[in-house]
C-alpha positions in Angstrom: 0.0 0.0 0.0 2.8 2.5 0.8 4.4 2.4 -2.7 1.1 3.4 -4.3 0.8 6.5 -2.1 4.3 7.5 -2.9 3.6 7.2 -6.6 0.2 9.0 -6.4 1.6 12.2 -4.9 3.9 13.1 -7.8 1.3 12.0 -10.3 -1.3 14.3 -8.8 1.2 17.2 -9.0 1.8 16.5 -12.7 -1.9 16.4 -13.5 -2.7 19.8 -11.9 -3.0 22.5 -14.5 -0.4 25.2 -14.3 -3.0 27.9 -13.9 -4.6 26.2 -10.9 -1.6 26.8 -8.7 0.3 29.7 -10.2 0.4 32.8 -12.4 2.7 33.2 -15.4 5.5 34.7 -13.3 5.4 31.8 -10.9 5.5 29.3 -13.8 8.4 31.2 -15.4 10.3 31.1 -12.0 9.9 27.3 -12.1 12.0 27.3 -15.3 15.0 29.0 -13.6 18.2 27.1 -14.1 17.1 25.5 -17.4 19.7 26.0 -20.2 19.6 28.7 -22.8 19.7 27.3 -26.3 19.1 29.6 -29.2 15.8 28.7 -30.9 14.7 26.5 -28.0 11.0 26.6 -27.1 11.0 24.4 -23.9 10.3 22.5 -21.9 13.9 21.5 -21.2 15.7 24.5 -22.8 14.7 28.0 -23.9 15.8 31.1 -25.7 14.3 34.4 -24.5 11.2 34.5 -26.7 10.8 30.7 -26.4 10.5 31.1 -22.6 7.9 33.9 -22.8 5.9 32.0 -25.5 6.0 28.8 -23.5 5.0 30.5 -20.2 2.1 32.4 -21.6 0.9 29.5 -23.7 0.3 27.6 -20.5 -2.1 30.3 -19.5 -4.0 30.4 -22.8 -2.2 33.3 -24.4 -0.7 32.7 -27.8 2.3 34.9 -28.3 4.2 35.0 -31.5 7.5 33.1 -31.5 10.1 35.9 -32.0 10.9 38.7 -29.5 10.4 41.4 -32.2 6.9 39.9 -33.0 6.0 39.7 -29.3 6.9 43.3 -29.0 3.9 44.2 -31.0 1.4 42.4 -28.7 -0.3 43.8 -25.7 -0.7 47.3 -24.4 2.3 49.6 -24.4 3.1 50.7 -20.9 3.9 54.3 -20.1 4.8 53.9 -16.5 4.2 51.6 -13.6 5.4 48.1 -14.4 3.3 45.2 -13.1 4.1 41.6 -12.4 3.9 39.7 -15.7 4.7 42.6 -18.0 7.0 41.8 -20.9 10.2 43.9 -21.1 11.8 44.4 -24.4 15.5 45.2 -25.1 17.8 45.8 -28.0 21.1 44.0 -27.7 22.3 44.6 -31.3 25.1 47.1 -32.0 22.8 49.8 -33.2 20.3 49.2 -30.3 17.4 49.9 -32.7 15.6 46.6 -33.0 14.0 44.4 -30.4 16.3 41.4 -29.8 15.5 40.3 -26.2 12.5 39.8 -24.0 12.0 39.1 -20.3 9.1 38.8 -17.9 8.8 41.3 -15.1 8.6 39.6 -11.7 8.3 42.7 -9.5 10.7 44.5 -7.2 12.9 45.5 -10.1 13.6 41.9 -11.1 12.8 40.1 -14.4 13.0 36.4 -15.4 14.8 35.9 -18.7 16.5 33.2 -20.7 20.0 34.6 -20.8 22.4 34.0 -23.6 25.1 35.8 -21.5 24.7 33.4 -18.6 23.6 30.4 -20.5 20.4 29.7 -18.5 17.0 30.9 -17.4 17.6 33.3 -14.5 16.5 36.3 -12.5 18.2 39.6 -13.3 17.8 43.1 -12.0 16.4 45.5 -14.5 18.4 48.4 -13.0 21.6 46.6 -13.9 23.6 49.0 -16.2 23.6 46.4 -19.0 19.8 46.3 -19.2 19.3 50.0 -18.5 21.4 50.8 -21.6 19.4 48.4 -23.7 15.8 48.8 -22.5 13.3 49.8 -25.2 9.8 49.5 -23.7 7.4 47.2 -21.9 4.0 45.7 -22.9 1.2 44.4 -20.7 -0.5 41.2 -21.8 -4.3 41.1 -21.3 -5.2 39.9 -17.8 -8.0 37.8 -19.3 -6.4 34.5 -20.4 -6.7 34.0 -24.1 -7.6 37.6 -24.9 -4.4 39.0 -26.3 -4.8 42.7 -26.9 -3.2 43.8 -30.2 -1.0 46.9 -30.0 -3.1 50.1 -30.3 -2.5 52.6 -33.0 -1.1 55.7 -31.4 -3.5 58.6 -30.9 -2.9 61.5 -33.3 -0.5 63.9 -31.6 -1.3 67.5 -30.8 1.2 69.5 -33.0 1.5 72.1 -30.2 2.8 69.5 -27.8 5.3 68.3 -30.3 6.6 71.9 -30.9 6.9 72.4 -27.2 8.8 69.1 -26.8 11.1 70.0 -29.6 11.9 73.4 -28.0 12.6 71.8 -24.7 15.0 69.3 -26.3 16.7 72.0 -28.2 17.2 74.0 -25.0 18.6 71.0 -23.2 21.0 70.3 -26.1 22.2 73.9 -26.0 22.9 73.5 -22.3 24.6 70.2 -22.6 26.7 71.2 -25.7 27.7 74.6 -24.3 31.4 74.5 -23.4 32.9 76.3 -20.4 34.2 79.7 -21.4 31.7 80.3 -24.1 
């Protein structure tokens, strides 16, 4: 009788759906330590977008496969990161194209499949490496399965643009001004 009980406990853990006991961030945290392999989609190894796709797929959200494609899904966040937001970075030499994605855990920490460290890990987003490469963040719909497509930007008020240009010009003048001028 005892051997059956021992076997039943792990089996019951395997049969529980991921969403019954965790959110996407908790599920991502359970992948920590798995190896980074370019192009890997899990469950034994991941690249950055493979990890985010695998994690959100478990919760009924179908993300595109590549980081650059994932960067067009969800709502663009102006401020106030929340647990589960996707963070997008540019690690190419020009730093102009999305090349990396991580999942915000909270408290200034993200979970990412790191090529630099060769595994899924936690990393601080205020680390100089990430600060220099950060592009933007997106929030995936809270309702599982309801991915919100990126919204078209609202038409901008030309007066606000002119004001912003004047402010940037003044800042540039101050920054460029050399001592003794």
